[in-house]
BAPA-21215 format. One record per residue: x, y, z of N, C-alpha, C, O in turn; residue in one letter. Coordinates in steps of 0.001 Angstrom, whole numbers, plus 524288, in hexadecimal, padded with zeros to 5 digits. Each point is the difference from the previous one (the first is absolute). Example, Ala and Ser with C-alpha at 12.3 -4.5 7.8 and 13.67 -1.06 7.14 Angstrom:
2
833867E9C681E787FC86804A68000080384804B0800008040C7FFED80299A7FA968042D7FA9780334804A68003C7FCFE80442802DA801FD80454800A9S
***
This chain:
115
804677FA67800AE7FADF8043E7FEF6802A580726801BA8012B8016980473Q7FF23801A27F71380284804AC7FFC17FDAE803BA804257FB4D80073800E9V8086480204801597FFE580442803158022E8036D7FFA1804CC7FFAE7FFFAQ7F808806717FF7180399805997FF5A7FF64802BC804347FBEC8028280071V8076B7FDA6803128008F807168047E802A5801C880109804877FFBA80198V7F801803147FD53804068073D7FF43800D0802C98056A7FC14800F58029DE809C0800AC7FF97800618022A8041C8014B806847FE2B800CE802097FBB8F7FF057FF7B8083E8033F8071B7FE887F8F3803288007E7FBAB7FEFF801D5G80783805C07FABF7F8628028E8011680015803A7802F98045E8001980202G7F895803DB7FFD18003A80419803497FFEF806C67FF2E7FF85801FF7FBA7G800DA80007807977FD208052F7FD8280764803B3801968031A8004A803A9L7FC608019B7F71B8051F803B47FE367FEE38034D7FF0C7FBCF8005D7FDACV8080280579803D0800E78057C7FCFF800CC7FFD17FCEC803107FC727FEF1Q7FB568069B7FD2480114801747FAC0805D2800A17FF62802C68029D802EEA7FF577F9C87F77F804D780051801B5804B27FCEF7FFB2804547FF847FDF7G7F6AA7FDC3806DB804357FC288028A7FFCB7F8537FF767FC757FE657FD2DG8056E7FF5A8042D7FF6F7FA7F7FCC47FF037FA56802DD8019F800B080479S7FD0D7FB9A7FB367FD347FC5C800DD802687FB9D7FC4180118800397FB53L7FF787FABE80928800057FA9B7FB807FE347FC25801028015F7FCDB8035FR7FAC2802ED7F94C7FE127F9C27FFF58032F7FB64800D4804BB7FFE57FF24L7F8107FB8A802E1800ED7FB317FD167FDB57FC2A7FF507FBFE7FF8B8029DS804A07FE897FBC47FB3B7FA847FD9D8036C7F94580042803957FE2F7FD5CC7FA8E800898053F801397F95F7FF9E7FD777FD327FCA77FB91801377FE98T806917FB3A7FFEB7FA687FCC97FE62801297FA2F7FF00803D97FF1C7FD42V7F9BE7FD5180456800737FB27802287FC647FB0B7FB187FBB88015D7FE4BS805C67FB38800A27FD097FC747FD67801F4800D67FA677FF317FCA37FCA9G80360807D080243802367FF097FA3B804AA801EF7FF6C801CB7FFCA80475T8015E801FD7F8DB80748802717FE657FE63804057FCC57FD34800C27FC2AS8069C80254807E87FF5D806907FA72804A47FF407FC7B801DA803AC7FD82L800537F6C88024380431800EC7FD7B7FC9B7FC1C7FA17802E67FD957FD06S7F8858025E802457FE847FDB87FCDA7FA32803957FE8C7FD317FE6A7FC6FI80193805B98062B7FB8E801987FE9780026804278048E801677FFDE80499N7FC10804BF7F75B7FF2480394801647FD2C802C88020D7FB5C7FECD8006BP806E580698801D47FBCB80321804378004C805D77FFE980251802DC7FCE8A7FAB87FE50807517FE4F805527FDE77FECD80467806F7801287FE898046FG7FD46804B77FA9C7FE988051B802C77FA8B803587FCC97FFF3802367FBBBW7FC777FD33807947FCA0802417FF667FD788044B801AA7FEFD7FF9D804AFY7FF10805AF7F8C97FCE7802568050B7F9A67FF2A7FF0C7FDD87FCC97FD26Q8004380687805A37FC58800E9800027FDC6802A0801187FCF17FD2A80263E80087809187FE698017F8044C800EF7F9E380270800C37FD76800907FBF4A80030800D9808E17FB168004A800EA7FC33805167FA6D80005804947FE88P7FD4D7F6208006F7FCCF7FFCC7F9888016C7FF3D7FD117FD9D800DD7FBEAG807777FCE580419802867FFD67FA598003D7F94B7FF4D7FF317FDAB80421D80175800287F8D6800D07FAA97FE2E804D07FDB58026E8030B8027E802C4R7FD617F8D17FC0D803867FD708026C805E48011B7FADB7FF3B7FF977FB45R8049D8016180666804EB801497FBAD804507FF99800B4801E680265803B7E8020C7F9BB7F84B805177FD638001F80440805EA8025280112804367FDEFL7FFA67FA89804A8803B98075D8002B807237FCB78009A80378802FD80177V7FDAB7F8C47FDAE806487FCA97FFFA7FEB07F9CC8004D7FDC07FCEC802EFA804D7803197F8917FF3D7F88A8000B806657FE2A7FF15802F4802FF7FDABG7FEBB7F86A804228053A7FCCA7FD5D7FE077FC397FFEA7FC717FDE980277I8060A8011C7FA757FF9A7F9517FB2E801AF7FAFC802C6801BC7FF6980472S7FD1F7FC817F712803777FD24803AC8062F800547FFA7802BC7FD8780316S7FFD7806567F8278045E7FF127FF34802BE80441802CD804CC800187FFAFS7F798805338045E803498026F801FA7FE9B805A77FC4C801BE804578011FG7FA897FA727F9FE7FF99805E87FDAE7FC3080422802247FBB67FDF1800B3R8044F80554800217FC0880449803CC7FD4B8030C7FD29801F5801727FBDAT7FABB7FFB1805127FD9B805677FDCF7F94D803DC8049D7FD927FF9680421N802AF802C77F84C7FEB580416803AD7FBFF804CC7FD8B800CB802757FBF1Y7FA217FE338082D7FC7D804407FD10802FE8036780111802B48003F803F8A7FCF4805647F57B802D980366800E0800D88020A804A48046F801558014FD7F6587FF548029F7FF0580375805A1803377FFDB8018E80285803CD80185S7FF7F7F4E37FEE68040C800E1804DD804D77FE547FE1B802D87FD89802FFV7FF0F803AF7F70F805A9801F57FEB38038E8019E802417FFC2804488022DK804467F8EA7FDEB80327804DE804217FD717FE43804438002E7FBA17FE00G7FDB2803A8805CE7FFCC801258055C7FF147F9298018A801F07FE988042BR7FBA67FDF37F9157FF597FB42803CF804657FD417FD8880364802517FD80F7FC837F81880352804017FC767FF3D7FF4B7FC6A801E6801087FFB1804B0T7FC817FB217F8167FD7B7FD438007C805257FBC87FE5B8023E800567FBC2I7FFA87FA50809C7804C07FBB67FED97FE217FCC6804407FCB68016A80335S805C57F9B67FCA97FFD77FB7E8029F802827FE2B801F7803678034A800D7R7FDD67F8DD80110801E47FB4D803E87FDB77FB117FE807FC017FE598021BD8078E7FE157F89B7FE087FB39800217FEFB7FC36802C47FD027FC4F7FF40I807BF80581806C78029D7FB3A802FC7F99180040804697FD677FC3D8017CA801D58089A7FF6A7FCA17FFFA803F57F966800FD7FD967FC0F800E88029AK804407FEC67FA0E7F9CA7FEE17FAEE7FDEC806F4802977FC238009E802CBN805FA801FC7FC2A7FEAD8069A800D97FFD58041B7FD1880442800BE7FDE4T7F9898016C8015D7FF70805107FC708014680451802798000B7FFD2804CEV800FB803F17F9298012080611803E17FDD6804487FCA07FEB77FF4D7FB6CY800F180535807177FEE0804AD7FD307FFD1803D3805457FD788008F8040CR8093C802DB7F7AD800F7803828027C7FD2C805AC7FF89801F58034D7FD1AQ7FA627FD948052F7FD30806EF7FDD2803138038E8009C801C77FEBB80449M8015C806CF7FA0F800EB80346801E67FD988046C7FDAA7FCF17FFB37FC4EN80445803DB805957FD7B804377FCB77FB058013D8020F7FE41804097FE0ES7FDDA7F9268065D7FCA67FE547FF7E7FAF9806237FF7A80120804738016DL7F9D87F9F87FC507FB06805C57FE257FC2C7FEA1801B17FE387FB937FF69K8001580766802A57FAC9800808034D7FCB07FA347FC827FDD17FC32801F9P802E6805067F8FF7FD4E7FE237FC07800EF7F90B7FE727FD537FD017FD5CE807478024B8055F8016F7FA7F801027FD9A7FE3A80458802317FCA5802A8D7F81B805AA7FEFA7FEA17FCC4804EE7FC907FAF87FDAC7FE3F8009B7FB90T800E47FB85806897FC2C7FDFF7FC96801307F8E8804BD803437FECD80354A7F91F7FF147FAD0802737F868801DB8050A7FEEB7FC4E7FFCA802E57FC2BV803697FAC1803D1801F87FF067FC01802437F822802DB801957FE328042BY7FCAA7FEF27F46A7FEAC7FBD080151804A37FE987FD668021F8025A7FC61Y7FFEA7F7AA806D9804677FCAD7FB8F7FC4A7FABC7FE407FCB77FD888027FC804E4802037F9337FDC37FB597FD82804587FD257FE6F8046E801D47FF97A7F9EE7F8677FF4A8044D7FCA07FEDF7FE157FC2F7FBAC7FB7D7FE9F800F0A806C97FEED7F9F87FC777FD0C7FD0F803D27FD42802D4804358008580247N7F61F7FA387FBBB803A57F8A17FF397FE0A7FD6E7FD127FB8C7FE71800EES806F8800307FA8F7FD0C7FDE47FD887FAC4804E77FB1480170804417FE46G7F9E47F9B9800D97FC41804957FDEF7FDA08039E802227FE63803AF7FD5ES8006C7FBE080B247FED48027680344802E7804358024A804A6800267FEC9R7F9DE802E4803E48023580508803D27FD1D7FEE78021E7FBAD7FDF67FF7DV807F88042D804CA7FFCD7FFD7806E58007D803D180090802EF802387FCE7Y7FAB5800BD807117FFA3803838027B800D680081806FA7FE847FCA48031AW804A7809397FE918003680016804C97FB6C802F1801697FD50802BA7FD16G801F47FC2D8090A7FE9280548802207FBF6805DC7FFD97FBB2801CF80126Q80A9B7FF927FBF9800A3804A67FF778011F8039F805047FDFE7FF2080448G803FF803497FB238038A80299802137FEF3808C17FF7B800F6802C67FC31T7FD6A7FE7B807E37FEF18053B7FF6B8045F8043880143802618007B80427Q7FE29802937F72880440802DE802B57FE1B806EE7FE0E80091802037FBACV7FDC17FFBB807E87FFC3805F17FF88803FC807188018A80265801AD803D2S7FD097FF487F9C080508804497FE7B7FCDA805068016E7FB5D801087FF3EV807FC80164802B97FBBC805438032B8036C803E27FD42804C27FF7B7FF8AS7F7F4805367FE5480409804077FF938008B804C180293803C1802DA7FF0BS
***
């Protein structure tokens, strides 16, 4: 059974930084892609950072240069470093990992950025 669990999040002032982590069990990140999704109030859930099974990364334009996705294969964990946070980054962030044809989601973690 695949499980995805996020850690991190919280309240931070604009310009600050946070690091989120996502531990995946039941499948390996070395053969499956993963990503971080943002769901702001009233908006649909959108991919903001992804990492392929080969380690290639991609980012939404809104976070390029500020957010970095990385992974530790040995720990089967995906990280997201968020710098220069803005109030508009306030959202629930979800980690998702693929396994076969299915996508498995974490429970989400709230990030709130105050101005």
